[in-house]
C-alpha positions, -999 to +999 in steps of 0.1 A: +273-453+339+276-487+347+245-512+350+248-511+388+247-473+391+213-474+367+196-501+390+205-492+424+211-456+443+247-445+448+259-431+482+285-402+481+302-378+504+298-341+495+327-322+506+323-283+510+336-254+531+314-261+560+322-301+563+311-331+547+275-343+541+261-376+530+243-379+496+224-403+475+223-405+435+192-421+423+190-443+391+174-414+373+203-392+381+187-369+406+205-363+437+195-359+473+219-342+498+210-349+535+218-313+552+204-318+585+192-353+593+177-343+627+153-322+611+149-337+575+165-308+557+178-319+523+187-305+490+176-320+458+190-314+423+186-331+388+221-339+385+256-341+405+265-310+381+235-291+391+241-296+429+279-284+427+265-252+409+250-241+442+281-249+463+313-232+450+344-251+458+327-283+465+334-318+455+319-351+455+337-382+466+323-416+455+333-442+480+351-473+466+359-452+434+396-456+424 
């Protein structure tokens, strides 16, 4: 993990069978997935690996990552 990812939250795109959602990984490693921004529904998990366990076939895209 780079120094920047430990200091600042990192945004990601979460692709699953129903579409694409925006997510955020906090410096602690916890992740927040915005499921419905109008109503404030979100999923929170301790790690990206734990988040993916709840969504079979899903993947995470880190914008800017090569």
